[in-house]
Backbone as a ProteinNet text record, in pm:
[ID]
protein_1_A
[PRIMARY]
MGEKKWNATTGRWEIDGVPITYRVTWKSIDTGEEHVRDFNDIDQGYDFYQLMQRDAYSIKVTWDHVPW
[TERTIARY]
-16018.9	-16148.4	-16151.5	-16205.5	-16209.8	-16321.2	-16341.3	-16445.1	-16578.2	-16684	-16818	-16833.8	-16878.9	-16897.8	-17032.1	-17092.6	-17219.9	-17196.1	-17266.6	-17260.3	-17386.9	-17373	-17488.6	-17553.9	-17476.9	-17531.3	-17630	-17593.5	-17681.2	-17774.2	-17740.3	-17821.8	-17804.6	-17682.8	-17656.3	-17520.5	-17505.2	-17375.6	-17294.3	-17162.3	-17072.4	-16943.5	-16876.8	-16742	-16658.3	-16556.4	-16469.9	-16550.7	-16655.6	-16737.5	-16841.2	-16849	-16946.9	-17062.6	-17186.9	-17301.8	-17317.3	-17353.7	-17375.8	-17517.3	-17526.9	-17656.1	-17678.3	-17800.2	-17836.3	-17911.4	-17859.1	-17911.9	-17972.2	-18093.9	-18162.4	-18174.5	-18130.6	-18145.6	-18223.1	-18296.9	-18372.2	-18405.6	-18447.3	-18485.1	-18630.1	-18707.5	-18848	-18856.7	-18928.6	-18942	-19040.7	-19128.8	-19225.7	-19158.1	-19072.2	-19013.9	-18865.3	-18799.7	-18655.5	-18576.8	-18648.2	-18585	-18520.6	-18401.6	-18333.4	-18371.3	-18391.7	-18433.6	-18334.8	-18324.2	-18239	-18317.8	-18311.7	-18373.8	-18277.4	-18247.4	-18155.3	-18231.3	-18175.7	-18235.4	-18130.1	-18171.8	-18084.1	-18095.7	-18206.3	-18233.8	-18213.6	-18130.8	-18099.6	-18223.8	-18309.8	-18428.6	-18526.2	-18550.5	-18640.7	-18583.8	-18453.6	-18389.6	-18396	-18367.4	-18367.4	-18509.1	-18606.8	-18746.4	-18788.3	-18748.2	-18781	-18710.6	-18584.9	-18509.4	-18581.4	-18627.5	-18699.3	-18831.2	-18899.1	-19023.6	-18998.9	-18892.6	-18862.6	-18819.3	-18754.4	-18717.6	-18841.1	-18949.9	-19073.2	-19164.5	-19132.2	-19215.3	-19207.6	-19322.8	-19328.4	-19279.1	-19268.7	-19229.9	-19089.3	-19010.5	-18874.7	-18774.2	-18659.9	-18550.8	-18419.9	-18314.7	-18181	-18182.5	-18250.2	-18259.3	-18129.5	-18069.6	-17945.1	-17958.1	-17872	-17866.7	-17722	-17695	-17558.6	-17550.4	-17429.9	-17398.7	-17309.7	-17348.8	-17268.1	-17214	-17088.6	-16981	-16901	-16943.1	-16865.2	-16846
786.9	819.6	773.3	856.1	826.4	730.8	720.1	631.2	704.5	626.4	680	720.2	845.2	894.7	964.7	951.5	1015.8	1160.6	1255.2	1396	1427.3	1441.3	1464.8	1599.7	1696.5	1829	1824	1753.9	1746.3	1626.3	1526.5	1405.5	1317	1321	1242.8	1175.9	1066	1001.5	1080.6	1088.6	1161.5	1084.2	1111.9	1062.8	1186.2	1209	1326.4	1455.9	1464	1584.4	1598.3	1501.7	1506.9	1413.2	1467.1	1381.3	1267.8	1151	1035.5	1042.1	1018.9	1008.8	862	816.8	678.9	679.4	605.8	611.4	477.2	484.4	367.7	389.7	291	297.4	175.1	189.9	78.5	109.2	6.3	18.6	-26	52.5	21.1	-79	-189.4	-287.5	-240.6	-146.2	-93.8	-4.8	86.3	186.3	164.2	84.5	65.2	180.3	277.6	396.5	364.6	420.8	404.9	520.4	489	587.9	592.3	708.8	728.7	810.3	767.9	845.6	847.9	967.7	985.6	1015.2	965.1	983.5	1033.5	1116.8	1160.6	1066.7	999.4	911.6	765.4	693.7	554.2	465.4	487.1	402.9	423.9	548.8	576.3	520.9	538.2	488.5	337.2	268.5	122.8	67.3	131.8	89.2	101.7	212.5	231.3	127.3	97.3	-6.2	-140.4	-178.8	-305.5	-303.6	-190.8	-176.2	-195	-134.8	-145.3	-286.8	-358.8	-497.6	-585.4	-552.7	-631	-582	-465	-406.4	-490.7	-528.5	-615.6	-547.5	-414.9	-341.9	-283.9	-326.1	-274.8	-388.7	-364.4	-461.5	-388.3	-466.2	-411.9	-306.4	-336	-242.4	-248.8	-131.2	-125.5	-28.7	-47.8	35.8	77.3	206.7	257.8	366.7	382.4	494.5	589.8	713.1	813.8	906.4	934.9	928.4	799.9	692.9	568.1	517.1
-4546.5	-4491.3	-4346.5	-4258.4	-4116.7	-4078.9	-3949.3	-3896.6	-3886.1	-3886	-3867.2	-3720.5	-3695.6	-3558.6	-3548	-3429	-3402.2	-3361.7	-3423.8	-3387.8	-3308.8	-3177.9	-3090.7	-3118	-3166.4	-3195.5	-3311.4	-3417.9	-3535.4	-3531.4	-3447.9	-3441.2	-3562.9	-3622.4	-3743.4	-3734.1	-3807.9	-3823.5	-3924.1	-3898.4	-3987.1	-4007.9	-4119.4	-4145.9	-4176.7	-4095.6	-4112.2	-4115.4	-4032.8	-4025.2	-4134.8	-4225.4	-4335.3	-4301.9	-4297.3	-4266.6	-4367.5	-4318.2	-4405.3	-4461.5	-4590.4	-4657.6	-4690.7	-4674.1	-4703.7	-4835.6	-4934.5	-5070.8	-5111	-5164.6	-5219.8	-5370	-5447.6	-5593.2	-5639.5	-5747.4	-5803.7	-5948.5	-6019.1	-6159.9	-6175.2	-6248.3	-6274.1	-6388.7	-6367.5	-6475.7	-6582.1	-6547.6	-6644.7	-6749	-6702.5	-6792.2	-6817	-6733.6	-6743.7	-6683.9	-6629.2	-6572.2	-6437.2	-6413.9	-6285.7	-6194.3	-6066.7	-5968	-5852.3	-5788.2	-5671.6	-5570.3	-5444.8	-5337	-5219	-5169.2	-5057.5	-4928.7	-4817.6	-4686.5	-4588.3	-4494.4	-4386	-4267	-4254.9	-4141.6	-4183	-4109.7	-4145.4	-4140.1	-4041	-4027.6	-4143.1	-4179.2	-4291.7	-4421.5	-4440.2	-4561.1	-4571.4	-4460.5	-4464.9	-4479.4	-4415.9	-4433.7	-4580.2	-4644.4	-4785.7	-4871.6	-4839.7	-4910.7	-4904.2	-4786.1	-4770.7	-4847.9	-4847.9	-4922.9	-5072.7	-5123.7	-5266.6	-5304	-5212.8	-5240.1	-5260.7	-5191.9	-5202.4	-5314.9	-5372.4	-5476	-5603.7	-5656.7	-5774.6	-5902.1	-5901.8	-6021.9	-6014.3	-5913.8	-5896.2	-5895.7	-5961.9	-5963	-5932.9	-5906	-5879.5	-5769.5	-5659.3	-5547.2	-5468.1	-5442.5	-5365.5	-5250.3	-5149.6	-5029.9	-5012	-5008.5	-4995.5	-4890.6	-4837.1	-4747.7	-4824.3	-4833.8	-4902.6	-4795	-4777.1	-4874.9	-4877.3	-4816.4	-4818	-4956.6
[MASK]
++++++++++++++++++++++++++++++++++++++++++++++++++++++++++++++++++++

């Protein structure tokens, strides 16, 4: 896998020409259901990740870069 590079044409980070998706996963303590939400924008994704970390009804919150 190559290095992360900025594509000025699309305005997104890419690895080997593939746009990076920022993924937040968490588990609801009420239902036990696992959730996944993908973001194209790193700032929006990370803000949501921080919000879910503080959420009283969410556990096992993770932040990932896909395709990494």
